[in-house]
N, C-alpha and C positions, 0 to 999 in steps of 0.2 A: 661389561655397561647390560643388565636383562632386560632383555626385550619390552618394547612399546606396545602394551596392547594398543587395538581401533577404542576401542571403552576410555581409557584415560585419555588418545588424542582426543576427544569427543566433548568429552569431562572439559578439559585446557580449551579450548577451542570455547566450547559454554563462557567458562570462566573467563575468558578476556575477553569474548564482547559482551558480557552483563556486567565483567568490575565487579563484580559482590557478589557472593559466597553462599549467599542464600537466593536471590534470584539465582543463580547459575544450576544452584540444587533442583530450585523447583522446575526450571526448563528442560532440567536432563531428568528429573523423575528421580530422582536418586535423597539419601537425606544428606544434612550438611554436613556431618562429620563425614560421611563415608567419604562424599566429592574430596574435602579437606586430605583428605587420609591419599587419595588414586595423585590427589600433583601432589603431594611433599615425597610420594613415594616415586612420580616425576622427575622431582628436584633431584631425589638421591640419587636415582640407575646413575640420568645425564652428570650428575654432578657439578650443577649447575644451580640460578637461581631464576626461573622465571617469575614471577614477581614481586615486585613491592609491594606488602601488609603495610598499612597504614588502619585507621583508627575506622574506618565504616566506610571505603573500598580498599578495590587493590587494583594493581597498573601495574603494564606487561614491566619491563626490565628489557633493558638495550638489546639483551642475545634473546629473552621473550618476542619482541616485536618480531626478528627473523623468523626464529621459529614458529612464528602462528600464521606466518605467509606461509611456510614450508607445507603447516597442518592445517591450512585451509587445501589447499594442493592437493593432499592426499586425501582428504574427507569429500574432497568435488572429484576424484577420480572414479574414491569407492563408489561412491553415490553413483555414477554415470555406470562400470558395472554391471548394478543390479538392472537399473535402465537398460542399460543391452540387454538383457535379459526381458523383460515384459516389452522390452521391444519386440521379439517376438511373437508374442500373443496379438491377434487381430484387435478388441479393446485392450485398455489397461486393465491394469486386477492394482489393488493395495495402496500408496499412500500417495496423494497425488496435491502436490502444495501447489499451492493458490494464493498472489498478495491481490489482495484490490481496493482502492482509493480511497478513503474515507464520504468522496463527495458521490458516491456510489454504491457505497457497500449497502446498507442502512434499507437502498432500495429493493437491488438488486440480489443482494445474494439473499433471501430465502428461496428466493424465485431459481435462481442457482442449483442450492444442492439440490433444493426436490427435484429441482429436473435431473440431475445426473445422478442422484441415488438414484431414479425410474427408472433407467437407461439404462444403470454400472452399477447393478448392487453389491457386486463388488469392491467397490471404492473405500478406500478411509482419507475420505475429506479433512485434508485439514486447511482454516483459510488463517489469512493471516491481514490484519487490515491497518496501512501507517500510510503518510505521502511518500509520491514520487521518488523521493531520489533514495531512502530505504531501499524501495521497492526494486526500484534498476539496481544498488547495490547487493541487498542478497540474492538477484537473480544471477550476478556475475559469480558472487559467492557461490552457489551452489544450493543456497538454504532454500527457494523455492522455483520453482520447477514453473509458473508461467503465475504472471500479473494480468490483472484488467486495468487499464490506466487509460489516461488520456493523449493522444497518439496527434503529433511522431514522438514518438521516446529517444531517437536518435541517438541510438548506439549502432553504432556498426556488424557489432559483435550481435543483436536481436533479431528476429523476426515478430516480424507484424505482422495482423490483421486484424482486416477492421469489422470489427462488431453494430454497430450504430451512430448516427450523430443525431445531436438533439440542440434546439433554443433554447440558452437563457431568456429568462421572463424577469419582468422588473413587477417586486414587493414594496406594496409599500400599505399607507396607514390605509384603516377605509375610509377616511374620511374625503383622500382627496382619488377616493375612483374617478371618479368624472371629471379630471383634469386631464389633460390634454400632456400623452405621453412625451416625455423629455427626448430628447436627442440627447448625443453623445457629451455635446458641448454643453449640453444644458443639464448633461449631472454633473459635468465638473464641479459646477457650483453648489450638489446641494453634497446633505452630510451623507458621507456616501461608507455602508458599512464593507467588511469583507473579513476574510478569513483571515488568522492570521498566521507568517509567513513564511511557507515550507510548504502551501497547498498552491497545487495546480491550477484549478480554479481562478482562487488571486492573481494568480499571471495574464490569464487569460479575461476578468474581468477590467482589471490594469491597462491591456491592451485595446481592449474594447472602447475601453472611457479615450482613450490614447493619453497616460499621467506615467508620469514616471515614477522611479521609486522615490527623488524624494517627498513629493505631492503626497505623496501614498499612506509616507509615516505620519501624516498631518490625520488619516483618517484612522474613523475605531476602530477594528478591529473585532472577532471572535474567533472560537475553540471549535463552534460548528457550524450546518446550515442552518441549523433549529434554532440555538444563539439566536444568530443572524435574522432569525424571522420575531422572532418574542420580543428584540430588542426595536426594530421594526413595528408590531404590534401596539409597545410602549411608545412610540409616538418617538423617539427617536432619531430616528432618517430613514434610507431603504435601502435600499439592497438586490443584487442579482442571483437565483436561482440558478439552478439546471432542471426544466423539463420533470425530469424522471424526480424529481422532491419534491413535486409542486402536492404531489395526492395528498402525504404526511402532512409535510411542515405545514401544512396550509391549513390541517384540518381543523385543527384547536388557535386560530389566528386571527387574529381582529386586526388582517391584512386584504390589501385588492390583489389582484392578477393581471399585468399587461402585458402588452407586446407589441414589441420592437417594429417600428417602418423597415419594412427594405432596404439591403442585406440586413437578416437578424445577427446576433451576436450567438456562435454556435461552436461548437466541440464535438469532434471524433471520442469513441469511446473504442475500445481495439481490444487485445489478447498480443502480448508476447511474450517469448519463449529465446532459450539459447538457441544459435541459429543450431550449436554445435549437440545436442541433445539426442539421444539417444532414442526418444521418443519422440520427437517431433511429428511424426506420422498420427501419431495415436492424441497428441496434441489440437493439431488439425482437426481430426473430429470431438474432442469439449472445444473446440473456440463455434462449435455447429450448435451441438446442442447450448451452449451458453446467447448463442446467439438465437435463438428458438424460443428458451428461457425468456428471453427480454424483449423478445415481441408481444409477448402475453402482456391482459392486462393485469395492472399491482392489485 
């Protein structure tokens, strides 16, 4: 059997993750025929089929699933070897892969990237925006160095560092601006617009309103905070959004913003990374920079 190359293992991991030759090739910055050829050579070298080919997608074979677990471990170990070298420096250089949740990304990301680039021009910043469960999975698998999300992450293998706290505000149609602010019991009787399932902010809003999953299925879902605010502007219902989103999401919508009486609903945003990460010390410094960026006006 010929020796497998690290590049082939990365191509294999990309295809196992995307389940599609075209998307895997794009993610790997390689042509689709070239990636297909590399996978074929891997399978011939091993004497097994790693994937089941279908018309529009590919999926791991039974042996391929076992192979994928080992490959991810190998790639994570290789990345940590590189990180060991980076850890010897006072400041980070090279690639920094940061994940961030969608209810923070549009409002904080420009400030984060600008501040990190100013403080450390040698950084190659790679941003990934997705929901919390995917961020945690990619952190665990070593595909992200750190993530910005709502705490607690409740993962013993991750180090958590708080960045800032913020309240939630109520968004209502403009004509409701002078009405009393409803309490959480009154909100249960209103048409509440929420982010679709998978967003931690949805769960936080439901928790404040003391609504269970069964009741939540009767409500209306949106794919982004922007969609929710525009739906409110159209008179469809009311919603909750975090303070950080207010300046951007309400500037072109006919809505009113109200604050709840104490205790106000809130969340804590923080940075998390693997406790075993060789660059944990440098990531603590990155967290301070992100915290400073978040404290600046939008």
